[in-house]
ZALUMKE-153765 format. One line per field, with one value per residue: residue number from 1; residue in three letters; z, x, y of N, C-alpha, C, O in turn. Coordinates in steps of 0.1 Angstrom, whole numbers. Atoms other than C-alpha are relative to their C-alpha. Layout:
BEGIN
num: NUM:...
residuo: ALA:...
nw: Z:...
nu: X:...
nv: Y:...
caw: Z:...
cau: X:...
cav: Y:...
cw: Z:...
cu: X:...
cv: Y:...
ow: Z:...
ou: X:...
ov: Y:...
This chain:
BEGIN
num: 1:2:3:4:5:6:7:8:9:10:11:12:13:14:15:16:17:18:19:20:21:22:23:24:25:26:27:28:29:30:31:32:33:34:35:36:37:38:39:40:41:42:43:44:45:46:47:48:49:50:51:52:53:54:55:56:57:58:59:60:61:62:63:64:65:66:67:68:69:70:71:72:73:74:75:76:77:78:79:80:81:82:83:84:85:86:87:88:89:90:91:92:93:94:95:96:97:98:99:100:101:102:103:104:105:106:107:108:109:110:111:112:113:114:115:116:117:118:119:120:121:122:123:124:125:126:127:128:129:130:131:132:133:134:135:136:137:138:139:140:141:142:143:144:145:146:147:148:149:150:151:152:153:154:155:156:157:158:159:160:161:162:163:164:165:166:167:168:169:170:171:172:173:174:175:176:177:178:179:180:181:182:183:184:185:186:187:188:189:190:191:192:193:194:195:196:197:198:199:200:201:202:203:204:205:206:207:208:209:210:211:212:213:214:215:216:217:218:219:220:221:222:223:224:225:226:227:228:229:230:231:232:233:234:235:236:237:238:239:240:241:242:243:244:245
residuo: MET:LYS:THR:LYS:GLN:ILE:MET:LEU:LEU:ILE:ALA:ALA:THR:ALA:ALA:THR:TYR:PHE:THR:SER:CYS:LYS:LYS:ASP:SER:ASP:SER:THR:THR:PRO:THR:THR:THR:THR:PRO:THR:CYS:THR:ILE:THR:SER:THR:LEU:GLU:ASN:ASP:THR:THR:TYR:ALA:ALA:PHE:ILE:TYR:ASN:ASN:ASN:GLY:THR:ILE:LYS:GLN:VAL:VAL:ASN:LYS:GLU:PRO:SER:SER:ASP:THR:SER:VAL:TYR:THR:VAL:SER:TYR:GLU:THR:ASN:LEU:ILE:THR:ILE:SER:ILE:GLY:SER:THR:PRO:PHE:ARG:THR:TYR:PHE:LEU:ASN:SER:LYS:GLY:ASN:ALA:ASP:SER:ILE:VAL:THR:ASP:VAL:GLN:GLY:PHE:PHE:THR:LEU:ILE:THR:THR:ASN:THR:TYR:ASP:ASN:ASP:GLY:TYR:LEU:LYS:THR:GLN:ASN:GLU:SER:VAL:THR:PHE:LEU:GLY:ASN:THR:SER:GLU:THR:THR:ARG:ASN:TYR:THR:TYR:THR:ASN:GLY:ASN:LEU:THR:THR:MET:ASN:GLU:SER:ASP:GLY:THR:ASN:ASN:THR:VAL:PHE:THR:TYR:ASP:TYR:PHE:THR:ASP:LYS:THR:ASN:ASN:LEU:SER:LYS:VAL:ASN:LEU:ASP:ASN:MET:PHE:VAL:GLY:ASN:SER:THR:LYS:ASN:LEU:ILE:LYS:THR:GLU:PHE:THR:ASN:GLY:GLU:ILE:THR:THR:ASN:TYR:THR:TYR:ASN:PHE:ASP:SER:ASN:GLY:LYS:VAL:THR:LYS:GLN:ILE:ALA:THR:SER:THR:SER:GLY:GLU:VAL:ASN:GLN:THR:ASN:PHE:SER:TRP:THR:CYS:LYS
nw: -1:7:12:6:5:-8:12:-3:-4:-3:-11:-4:19:-6:12:-3:-8:1:-7:14:-10:-1:6:2:13:0:-9:-11:-10:-3:6:-7:4:-8:10:6:-10:1:-9:14:-5:-14:-15:-7:-17:-6:12:12:0:16:2:6:10:8:13:3:-5:-22:-11:-10:8:-11:-15:-8:-15:-11:-6:-8:-1:14:6:7:3:8:6:4:1:10:7:13:-3:-12:-4:-6:-3:-10:-2:-3:7:11:-2:-2:-15:-3:9:-8:9:-5:1:5:-16:-5:-6:-1:-5:-7:-4:-5:-2:9:-3:6:3:-12:-5:6:-12:6:-4:7:-6:3:-15:1:13:-6:0:-13:7:-2:-3:6:0:-5:2:-1:2:-11:-2:6:-4:-9:-13:3:-14:2:-4:9:-6:-11:-4:-2:1:12:-9:1:-20:0:6:-5:0:-5:8:8:-7:-3:8:-8:-4:-3:-1:0:-7:5:-8:10:9:5:14:7:14:1:7:10:-6:2:9:-9:-2:12:13:-5:-7:-15:-15:-15:-5:-15:-4:-11:-20:3:2:-9:6:-7:-7:-9:4:2:9:-2:14:-6:10:-1:8:0:3:13:-3:2:-9:1:-8:-1:-11:-6:-19:-3:-10:-5:-9:9:8:15:4:16:0:14:2:8:6:5:7
nu: 3:3:7:13:17:20:5:-6:6:-8:-5:-15:-7:-10:-11:-7:-7:-16:-11:-15:-12:-12:-12:-9:-2:-7:5:-4:10:12:13:5:1:13:6:12:10:17:7:10:18:1:18:-2:8:22:6:-5:-14:-2:-15:-4:-10:-10:-2:-12:-19:4:12:12:12:14:9:15:0:13:4:11:12:2:-9:-12:-3:-10:-6:-14:-5:-1:-10:-6:-11:3:18:-9:15:0:8:0:9:-5:0:-8:6:-16:-3:-6:-10:-12:-17:-19:-7:1:14:19:10:22:7:19:3:11:3:11:3:8:-10:-14:-14:-19:-6:-6:-11:-17:-12:-6:-9:-5:16:10:11:2:10:10:16:12:18:2:11:8:9:4:-4:-16:-9:-11:-11:-7:-8:-15:-10:-10:-11:-14:-8:9:15:17:1:17:7:20:6:11:18:13:8:-6:-15:-4:-17:-1:-19:-3:-14:-4:-3:-8:-12:16:4:8:6:19:1:14:14:12:-6:-2:-12:-15:-7:-9:-16:-6:1:-12:-10:-1:15:8:4:18:7:5:15:2:-7:-6:0:22:-3:-10:4:-6:-4:-17:-18:-7:-16:-10:6:6:16:15:13:-2:17:5:5:-6:-3:13:-7:-5:-5:-2:-10:-2:-11:-5:-8:-8:-6:-7:-7
nv: -15:-5:-2:1:-10:2:5:12:15:5:-4:11:5:-2:-4:15:-9:8:-7:-2:10:-2:12:-5:1:6:20:2:-6:4:-2:-6:-5:-1:0:-15:5:-7:0:4:4:-8:10:-11:4:8:6:-6:8:-2:6:-9:6:-13:4:6:0:-3:-13:11:-3:3:9:-1:-3:1:-8:4:0:-2:7:4:-11:2:-7:8:-10:-2:-7:-9:-11:-14:8:15:-4:13:4:11:12:-11:-15:-6:-9:-9:-1:-4:-9:-8:-9:8:7:8:-2:-9:-14:5:16:2:18:-2:2:1:-16:-12:-9:-10:-19:-7:5:-1:2:-6:0:-13:4:14:8:12:-7:-8:-7:9:-3:9:-10:12:-3:14:-5:-11:-9:-5:7:3:8:-5:4:2:6:-6:8:-7:8:10:4:-4:-4:-18:1:-14:6:-11:-1:-13:-4:8:-2:14:6:19:-3:18:7:18:12:-3:11:15:-1:1:14:-4:-11:0:6:0:-7:-13:-15:10:-16:-13:-4:3:1:-5:12:14:10:-16:1:-5:-12:-16:-3:-12:-1:8:18:10:13:3:9:5:9:14:-1:21:1:-10:-12:-6:-8:9:-4:-13:1:-7:5:-20:-2:0:9:13:6:-1:2:2:16:6:13:-4:8:0:8
caw: 44:34:1:-1:-25:-27:-58:-55:-63:-55:-27:-33:-76:-75:-99:-103:-73:-88:-72:-97:-96:-99:-118:-113:-146:-134:-130:-108:-82:-65:-79:-61:-72:-57:-61:-84:-61:-73:-55:-68:-39:-9:22:44:78:68:40:8:-15:-50:-66:-90:-133:-150:-185:-198:-192:-154:-158:-141:-159:-142:-110:-98:-69:-40:-20:14:7:-30:-63:-79:-102:-129:-138:-164:-177:-210:-227:-252:-256:-230:-220:-196:-196:-167:-175:-156:-175:-211:-195:-197:-159:-155:-183:-171:-196:-189:-195:-212:-174:-174:-153:-151:-156:-151:-145:-154:-138:-152:-135:-159:-163:-129:-115:-128:-106:-126:-117:-124:-115:-116:-100:-90:-109:-89:-97:-68:-75:-62:-63:-72:-79:-77:-92:-87:-101:-82:-87:-113:-81:-77:-53:-56:-34:-35:-26:-20:-13:10:11:26:21:-6:19:19:56:44:27:24:18:13:2:-4:28:48:51:66:77:72:85:84:104:90:98:77:80:65:27:14:-12:-9:-31:-58:-40:-52:-79:-63:-61:-97:-123:-97:-95:-72:-38:-4:5:37:53:78:109:113:107:123:113:118:143:166:161:141:125:138:112:121:100:94:71:51:44:9:34:18:36:44:69:72:102:111:144:150:177:183:186:148:134:94:84:56:42:15:-8:-31:-55:-57:-81
cau: 139:104:92:56:32:0:-6:26:14:49:66:99:107:137:169:201:226:263:298:329:356:388:416:452:471:498:493:515:486:457:425:405:376:338:304:278:242:212:182:157:123:117:85:76:60:19:27:33:59:76:101:121:132:156:168:201:226:207:183:146:121:91:77:51:39:13:-1:-25:-59:-53:-44:-14:0:28:44:68:97:100:134:137:162:160:124:121:83:67:32:8:-9:-5:-15:7:10:48:63:99:114:155:183:219:231:210:176:141:137:98:81:39:23:-12:-39:-67:-70:-90:-53:-23:7:40:65:90:134:166:196:230:263:274:240:223:184:178:151:111:80:50:15:-11:-48:-72:-110:-107:-89:-47:-23:8:43:72:105:144:172:204:237:268:295:274:237:204:207:174:144:118:91:60:16:16:0:25:61:79:115:128:168:189:211:231:252:287:301:274:271:240:231:194:199:172:149:125:112:108:146:159:166:165:201:227:220:232:261:253:218:198:199:169:147:135:101:103:132:121:124:98:118:144:161:179:198:215:241:247:283:289:275:245:206:187:164:156:136:118:110:92:83:49:62:53:71:83:101:115:136:153:163:189:212:247:276
cav: 39:48:53:45:58:53:32:10:-25:-36:-26:-46:-47:-54:-45:-72:-61:-72:-71:-65:-102:-89:-114:-102:-98:-118:-159:-163:-147:-165:-156:-137:-139:-122:-136:-114:-122:-116:-110:-138:-137:-112:-124:-94:-102:-103:-122:-102:-124:-112:-133:-121:-135:-116:-116:-130:-105:-98:-68:-80:-92:-98:-101:-119:-110:-121:-99:-109:-114:-110:-121:-136:-103:-106:-76:-78:-53:-39:-23:8:31:58:39:11:7:-19:-39:-56:-87:-65:-38:-11:9:25:43:57:86:86:105:97:91:63:82:92:128:114:89:85:57:57:35:26:65:72:77:94:107:121:121:146:146:168:156:171:169:139:118:113:124:163:175:155:166:147:158:127:134:102:108:136:162:171:166:178:168:187:169:180:159:164:141:135:112:90:90:103:127:155:149:180:168:197:195:230:229:207:207:173:169:130:128:94:79:45:21:34:2:-21:-16:-7:-44:-29:-3:-9:-31:-15:0:39:39:20:46:77:85:73:54:57:37:22:7:32:29:54:75:112:123:166:158:130:90:74:43:15:-6:-37:-65:-104:-109:-144:-150:-133:-100:-99:-85:-112:-101:-61:-58:-22:-17:21:38:29:-3:-20:-38:-45:-70:-82:-117:-120:-151:-144:-165:-167:-177
cw: -8:-15:-6:-8:-8:-12:-1:1:6:4:-3:-19:3:-13:2:12:-4:5:-10:8:-7:-1:-4:-9:-3:4:4:16:0:-8:9:-8:11:-6:-6:8:-9:16:-8:11:15:4:3:10:-4:-11:-14:0:-12:2:-9:-16:-6:-11:5:3:12:-2:-5:-12:1:14:-2:18:8:15:11:-8:-17:-13:-1:-15:-6:-7:-10:-1:-14:-2:-10:-2:10:3:7:3:8:-3:5:-12:-14:3:3:16:8:-10:9:-14:6:-6:-8:5:-2:11:0:1:4:-5:-2:9:0:7:-4:-1:14:13:-5:6:-16:9:-5:8:4:12:-3:-7:3:-5:4:-6:16:5:-9:6:-3:3:-3:1:0:-3:-9:15:2:7:-8:11:-10:8:-3:8:5:5:6:1:-2:8:0:16:-11:-9:7:-7:5:-16:-8:12:8:-2:8:-1:0:1:2:9:-7:3:-9:0:-6:-10:-9:-13:-4:-11:-12:5:-4:-7:-3:-5:-21:-15:5:4:7:17:8:0:12:6:10:9:4:-3:10:-8:11:11:14:-15:-6:-6:5:-10:5:-16:5:-12:-10:-1:-11:11:-7:11:3:8:9:10:8:8:6:14:8:1:-12:-8:-11:1:-8:-5:-13:-5:-12:-3:-6:-7:-4
cu: -14:0:-6:-3:-5:-5:16:-7:14:13:18:3:13:14:9:11:17:14:9:6:9:8:16:7:15:-8:1:-6:-8:-7:-9:-11:-18:-12:-9:-9:-13:-12:-17:-11:4:-15:7:-14:-17:0:-2:14:-2:11:1:3:1:2:12:11:-6:-10:-15:-10:-13:0:-17:-2:-12:-8:-11:-15:-7:2:13:1:12:6:11:6:7:11:1:4:-9:-13:-1:-24:-6:-22:-9:-11:9:-3:14:2:9:6:17:4:18:4:10:5:-14:-14:-10:3:-14:0:-12:-2:-16:-12:-13:-10:-8:14:13:11:15:3:13:16:12:13:13:14:7:-13:-12:-15:7:-8:-15:-14:-16:-14:-7:-15:-5:-14:1:10:15:7:10:17:12:15:19:13:12:11:9:9:-9:-17:-6:4:-13:-7:-7:-11:-16:-7:1:-8:10:9:7:15:5:15:-6:11:9:13:15:7:-2:5:-9:-3:-13:-1:-11:-6:-11:-8:-4:13:5:6:-4:12:10:-4:10:7:-4:-15:3:-1:-7:-1:-4:-12:6:9:-3:1:-9:3:15:-2:11:2:2:-2:-2:13:4:-3:-13:-20:-4:-9:9:-8:3:-10:-7:-8:-8:-1:-14:11:-1:8:1:10:3:10:8:12:13:11:13
cv: 9:7:-4:7:-9:-9:-10:-10:-12:-1:-4:-13:1:0:-14:12:-14:6:-2:-15:3:-15:8:0:-9:-18:-2:-1:-7:11:2:4:4:-8:13:-17:5:-5:-5:-6:15:-7:6:-6:4:-4:4:-10:13:-8:2:-7:12:-9:-3:5:13:15:-12:1:-4:-3:-5:1:-3:10:-1:3:3:-10:0:11:-2:11:-1:19:2:13:5:6:13:0:-10:2:-20:-4:-7:-5:6:14:10:7:6:7:10:5:-2:2:0:-4:-13:2:5:13:1:-13:4:-15:7:-20:-6:18:2:2:-2:3:-7:3:6:4:3:-8:9:-4:-15:-12:-3:10:12:3:-7:10:-8:5:-13:9:-17:6:9:16:-7:5:5:3:5:-6:7:-7:9:-10:1:-16:-13:0:11:7:10:-6:8:-3:14:-9:10:6:-5:-5:-12:1:-14:4:-13:-2:-10:-5:0:-12:-15:11:-4:-12:3:13:1:-14:2:12:22:4:-6:6:17:4:-9:-5:2:-12:-8:1:10:-13:3:11:7:5:16:-7:-8:-18:-2:-18:-9:-10:-13:-10:-12:0:-19:2:5:9:7:0:-17:-5:18:-6:15:4:18:3:-3:-16:-17:-1:-4:-10:-16:-12:1:-9:4:-13:4:-4:3
ow: -16:-17:-18:-5:-10:-14:-5:11:11:-2:3:-23:11:-22:9:12:-1:6:-17:20:-18:6:-15:-11:-14:12:10:25:-11:-14:16:-15:19:-18:-1:10:-11:26:-15:9:20:-2:0:8:4:-18:-20:9:-14:11:-15:-13:-9:-13:17:7:14:7:-12:-20:-9:21:-6:28:4:27:6:-12:-22:-11:4:-22:2:-19:-6:3:-17:2:-20:1:10:3:5:8:6:1:1:-19:-14:-2:11:21:20:-16:18:-24:17:-16:-14:1:8:15:-1:12:10:-12:6:11:4:5:5:-2:17:23:-6:6:-22:19:-13:19:8:24:-11:-14:-5:3:0:-13:26:18:-21:16:-9:12:-11:9:-6:-1:-7:9:8:10:-20:21:-22:20:-13:19:3:17:8:6:7:2:1:25:-16:-17:18:-19:16:-27:-19:11:9:-13:19:-12:9:-6:4:9:-18:10:-14:-8:-6:-7:-16:-25:-14:-12:-13:-4:-5:-5:-13:-9:-27:-24:-3:15:13:26:7:-2:15:1:13:12:9:-5:21:-20:22:15:24:-27:-2:-9:3:-16:12:-26:17:-19:-6:3:-12:17:-7:20:-6:8:15:11:16:9:10:21:20:9:-9:-14:-12:8:-9:2:-23:0:-20:5:-17:-1:-10
ou: -11:7:-3:-4:-3:-17:13:-14:11:23:27:5:18:13:6:12:21:17:9:4:8:6:17:6:20:-16:-8:-3:-11:-3:-13:-10:-22:-12:-10:-7:-20:-11:-25:-15:15:-23:19:-25:-26:-10:-7:22:-11:19:-10:11:-6:0:16:21:-3:-14:-17:-14:-19:4:-27:4:-23:-8:-22:-18:-18:4:20:-9:20:8:21:1:17:9:3:-4:-20:-19:8:-32:-3:-30:-8:-20:21:0:22:-9:7:9:15:6:19:3:3:13:-21:-19:-12:2:-21:5:-16:4:-18:-7:-21:-22:-10:12:20:16:20:-4:19:14:19:15:15:14:12:-10:-21:-14:15:-8:-13:-18:-21:-20:-1:-17:0:-14:-11:12:18:3:12:17:13:16:26:16:13:11:14:5:-12:-24:-1:6:-7:0:-12:-7:-20:-4:-3:-12:14:10:2:20:0:20:-17:22:2:19:16:16:2:10:-9:-6:-18:-12:-17:-5:-21:-5:-3:16:16:15:-3:14:4:-6:22:2:-1:-22:13:-5:-14:7:-6:-12:9:1:4:-1:-21:-6:26:-11:20:-5:5:-11:-3:17:16:4:-15:-25:-6:-15:20:-16:13:-22:0:-10:-6:-9:-19:17:-12:18:-5:20:-5:21:1:16:13:14:20
ov: 17:17:-7:19:-21:-7:-21:-12:-23:-6:1:-24:9:-8:-24:24:-25:18:-12:-18:-1:-26:14:-12:-12:-23:-7:-8:-11:21:-7:14:-4:-10:24:-29:15:-13:1:-17:18:-14:8:-11:2:-2:-5:-13:20:-10:6:-16:22:-21:-2:0:24:23:-21:10:-7:-13:0:-2:1:5:3:14:5:-22:9:9:-7:8:-7:30:-4:24:-2:15:19:11:-18:10:-31:5:-18:2:6:25:7:9:10:-4:17:-3:3:-4:-8:-12:-9:-8:18:18:10:-22:13:-25:19:-31:-9:21:14:8:-13:15:-16:5:-1:9:-6:-8:17:-13:-23:-21:-10:20:9:6:-8:16:1:9:-20:18:-26:18:13:26:-18:17:2:10:4:-2:7:-4:21:-12:12:-26:-21:-8:22:-1:20:-13:9:-2:16:-14:12:18:6:-11:-12:0:-21:13:-19:3:-11:3:-11:-15:-26:22:-14:-8:-1:20:12:-22:-6:23:29:15:-5:4:26:7:-18:3:5:-23:-20:10:16:-25:-5:21:2:5:16:-15:-5:-22:0:-27:-3:-16:-9:-10:-14:5:-31:13:8:2:20:-7:-25:-16:21:-16:17:1:27:-7:-2:-20:-28:8:-8:-8:-27:-13:0:-10:10:-21:11:-14:-4
């Protein structure tokens, strides 16, 4: 689902993905264990590459990112009570201000003072992102964007986006038989409420199909490849590597 924002230098910063291990209390019943899996790297067809390093508790510690024709960047994630900071090297880049449920009520992205993005969020009673307001200041000019979200059966079905002049309606269809295990693959989605339940199938813009999605899976049911094909013919492919134990 397309949520790229103007200065996101890492479009594939990952969180941790866990599936529970269940044990029957009856010792005579065989134990069934579901693997615990984490994403270790992503590779896009433009050669953008990201490798993920985790803390002992499974939270993301660092992202090593290499984009085409650029140097390698290291992003470090630090955790405090109700506060998460991402730094490039030793320089803070983005700060999440979390509420009591662990969701970001506000996010501040600051790139050396010449680009500032302030995002404020609200959530519905079920913990899904309801509204979002973005204020972008770039070289002294400020613009505002608002988004409203609607969900059906645990999936985001409609997003209305307005910049005060133009209004765009994005709608989405899903593979209802395919569980979304890519729900936290970038930091835009990491701390902003519940994720969609299923994998996206088709994206529409103002009622017109713009992108179709297909997937490959490994033996654990994890997505190993996502292919996004736009109606203009552009194809974006992302390969995912997992470690399961």
